[in-house]
C-alpha positions in Angstrom: -12.8 -1.3 -41.1 -15.4 0.5 -38.9 -14.5 -1.5 -35.8 -10.8 -0.9 -36.4 -11.5 2.9 -36.6 -13.4 2.7 -33.3 -10.5 0.9 -31.6 -8.0 3.4 -32.9 -10.1 6.3 -31.5 -10.6 4.6 -28.1 -6.9 3.8 -27.9 -6.0 7.4 -28.7 -8.4 8.7 -25.9 -6.9 6.3 -23.4 -3.4 7.2 -24.3 -4.2 11.0 -24.0 -5.8 10.3 -20.6 -2.7 8.6 -19.2 -0.4 11.3 -20.8 -2.4 13.9 -18.9 -2.0 12.0 -15.7 1.7 11.8 -16.2 2.0 15.5 -16.9 -0.1 16.4 -13.9 2.0 14.2 -11.6 5.3 15.7 -13.0 3.9 19.2 -12.4 3.0 18.4 -8.8 -0.6 17.7 -9.5 -3.7 19.8 -10.2 -5.9 21.5 -7.6 -7.6 18.1 -7.0 -4.5 16.0 -6.9 -1.9 18.3 -5.3 -3.7 19.9 -2.3 -3.1 17.5 0.5 -2.5 17.6 4.2 -0.3 14.7 5.4 -1.0 13.3 8.9 1.9 11.6 10.8 1.0 9.6 13.8 3.2 9.6 16.9 1.7 6.9 19.1 2.8 4.9 22.1 6.1 5.0 23.9 8.8 6.5 21.6 11.7 4.1 21.4 12.9 4.6 17.8 12.8 7.4 15.2 13.8 5.8 11.9 10.2 5.1 10.6 8.9 8.5 11.6 11.8 10.3 10.1 11.4 8.4 6.8 7.8 9.5 6.7 8.7 13.1 7.4 11.2 13.1 4.5 8.6 11.5 2.2 6.1 14.2 2.9 8.8 16.9 2.8 9.7 15.8 -0.8 6.1 15.3 -2.0 5.0 18.4 -3.9 1.4 17.4 -3.4 1.7 17.7 0.4 1.1 21.4 1.3 1.1 21.0 5.1 1.8 18.4 7.8 -0.2 17.5 10.9 1.6 15.7 13.7 -1.0 13.6 15.5 0.6 12.9 18.9 -0.9 10.4 21.3 2.2 9.4 23.3 3.5 9.7 26.9 7.0 10.3 25.5 9.9 8.0 25.5 13.7 7.8 25.0 15.4 11.1 24.8 17.5 10.7 21.6 14.7 9.4 19.3 12.5 12.3 20.5 15.2 14.8 19.8 15.9 13.3 16.4 12.2 13.5 15.3 12.0 17.1 16.6 15.2 18.1 14.7 13.9 16.7 11.4 10.6 18.5 11.8 12.4 21.8 12.4 14.0 21.4 9.0 10.6 21.3 7.2 9.7 24.5 5.4 6.0 23.5 5.0 3.5 24.4 7.7 3.2 22.0 10.6 0.3 21.7 13.0 0.3 19.5 16.1 -2.8 17.7 17.2 -2.8 16.1 20.7 -4.9 13.0 21.3 -5.4 11.4 24.7 -1.9 12.3 25.8 1.0 14.2 24.5 3.2 14.4 27.5 7.0 14.8 28.1 8.6 13.7 24.9 5.2 13.8 23.1 5.0 17.5 24.1 8.6 18.0 23.0 7.8 16.8 19.5 4.6 18.9 19.4 6.7 22.0 20.0 8.1 21.7 16.5 4.7 22.7 15.1 3.7 26.2 14.1 0.4 25.7 16.0 -0.4 23.2 18.7 -4.0 21.9 19.2 -5.2 19.8 22.2 -8.5 18.5 23.4 -9.7 20.0 26.8 -9.0 16.7 28.5 -5.7 15.9 26.8 -2.9 15.0 29.3 0.2 17.0 28.4 3.1 18.7 30.1 5.2 16.4 32.3 8.2 18.4 31.2 11.2 16.7 32.7 13.6 13.8 32.6 13.4 10.5 34.4 15.8 7.7 35.1 14.7 4.6 36.9 16.5 1.5 38.3 15.2 -1.8 39.5 17.2 -3.0 42.5 17.3 -6.8 43.0 19.9 -7.0 45.7 17.4 -8.0 48.4 16.0 -10.8 46.2 19.5 -12.2 45.5 20.3 -12.1 49.2 17.2 -14.1 50.1 18.0 -16.9 47.5 21.7 -16.9 48.4 23.1 -15.6 45.1 26.1 -13.3 45.0 26.9 -10.9 42.1 30.5 -10.0 41.4 31.8 -7.4 39.0 35.2 -6.7 37.5 35.2 -3.1 36.0 37.6 -0.7 34.4 36.5 2.4 36.2 34.6 3.7 39.3 31.4 4.4 37.5 31.4 1.6 34.9 28.6 -0.3 36.6 26.6 2.7 37.7 22.9 1.7 37.9 23.6 -2.0 38.5 20.4 -3.7 39.9 22.6 -5.7 42.3 23.6 -2.9 44.6 22.6 0.5 45.9 23.9 3.7 44.2 26.8 5.4 45.9 26.6 9.1 46.8 29.1 9.8 44.1 27.1 7.9 41.5 23.9 9.7 42.4 25.7 13.0 42.0 27.0 12.1 38.5 23.6 10.9 37.3 21.8 13.9 38.8 24.2 16.2 36.9 23.5 14.4 33.7 19.7 14.4 34.3 19.9 18.1 35.0 21.7 18.7 31.7 19.2 16.7 29.6 16.4 18.5 31.5 17.9 21.9 30.6 18.0 20.8 26.9 14.2 20.1 27.1 13.6 23.6 28.7 15.8 25.3 26.1 13.8 23.7 23.3 10.5 24.8 24.7 11.7 28.3 25.5 12.9 28.7 21.9 9.8 27.1 20.3 7.4 29.1 22.5 9.5 32.3 22.8 6.6 34.5 21.5 4.5 33.4 24.4 6.8 32.3 27.2 10.1 33.4 28.7 12.6 30.8 29.7 12.0 31.6 33.4 8.3 30.9 32.9 9.1 27.6 31.2 11.3 26.6 34.1 8.4 27.2 36.5 6.2 24.9 34.4 8.9 22.2 33.9 8.7 20.5 37.2 7.2 17.3 35.9 3.6 18.2 36.6 0.9 17.2 34.1 -1.7 19.6 32.6 -5.1 19.1 31.0 -5.4 20.6 27.6 -7.4 23.5 29.1 -4.7 24.1 31.7 -2.0 23.9 29.1 -3.9 26.6 27.1 -4.0 28.8 30.1 -0.3 28.2 30.7 0.5 29.0 27.0 1.9 25.6 26.4 -0.5 25.1 23.5 -2.3 27.5 21.1 -5.8 26.3 20.6 -8.3 23.8 21.9 -9.6 21.5 19.1 -9.6 18.0 17.7 -7.8 16.4 14.7 -10.3 17.7 12.1 -9.8 21.2 13.4 -6.0 20.8 13.1 -6.3 19.5 9.6 -8.5 22.5 8.6 -6.0 25.0 10.0 -3.1 23.1 8.3 -4.9 23.3 5.0 -5.4 27.0 5.4 -1.7 27.5 6.4 -0.7 25.5 3.3 -2.8 27.7 1.0 -5.3 25.0 0.2 -8.7 26.2 -0.9 -11.7 24.3 0.3 -11.5 21.0 2.2 -8.1 19.4 1.9 -7.4 15.8 1.0 -5.8 13.9 3.8 -2.8 11.6 3.3 -2.3 9.3 6.3 -0.4 6.1 6.6 -2.1 3.9 9.3 0.0 1.7 11.4 -0.8 -2.0 11.1 -1.5 -3.8 14.3 -0.7 -7.5 14.8 -3.3 -10.1 15.5 -1.9 -10.4 19.1 -2.2 -6.7 19.7 -5.8 -6.8 18.4 -6.7 -9.8 20.6 -5.5 -8.2 23.8 -6.6 -4.7 22.9 -3.2 -2.9 22.9 -2.7 -0.3 20.2 1.1 -0.4 20.3 3.6 -2.6 22.1 7.3 -1.9 22.6 9.5 -4.0 20.3 10.1 -7.5 21.7 13.8 -7.0 22.2 13.2 -3.9 24.2 10.6 -5.6 26.4 13.1 -8.1 27.6 16.4 -6.4 27.2 18.9 -6.2 30.1 18.6 -3.2 32.4 20.8 -0.2 31.8 21.1 3.5 32.2 18.4 5.2 30.1 17.2 8.8 30.1 13.5 9.3 29.2 11.3 12.2 28.4 8.4 10.2 29.6 5.3 10.8 31.7 5.3 8.5 34.8 2.1 7.8 36.6 3.1 4.9 38.7 3.9 2.5 35.8 
């Protein structure tokens, strides 16, 4: 009888404990459970946006997350995914702080501009504000091996960018006009995001593709403060109303065994590494790659 009473008491205590956990979770957590800063990593060349946007939405809807830090270590990437990530960040009502790693250039800087405050290390490579389109021309190689490429097309510009011939003057003009339009979209985004510090004319002067160190970017008002990731997390916690040291919620990307063996943090998807050439606009830093 005595043992039975002990089991009943223990069972009651355990039941009350789990009931309290459920109540705390439904209420958004207590001070220890609901005061978090979520870190979202933007690393490597940006070719897709789905996974990042999914994470943004998860932290947006999580009541325990009071602020978000975008940890950007990227030279940029394809225009559309960069714009999609930026647009979703703009919809977030929680404080956002950007923390730049080794590089946050071109599209990487574009995404950072969605933050309320931008941090960079003194030696971070950033800037590279612009658009690039590249083509690989193989006509000379085909001529040497005696191969001839023929095309049947429905319009004058349908095979623009073909690696088997040189661009015509008309094609260059069409592509340049499109590049200029996408570049102006980049400038407009920065001018709006940094409007309290920079005019559009000042942004245009900085948007010639040049890169800046973090210190130079601070002098040019492209960023707000010099500091590392812990500094950014601390400020994010303060902006989110967190008292004391915030808990950090961070989903680490898993690297494959192949990536670990050759020392590459992130590789482009296999299908994109070996896809057929085409017309692609990129907000991406280019240092002779």
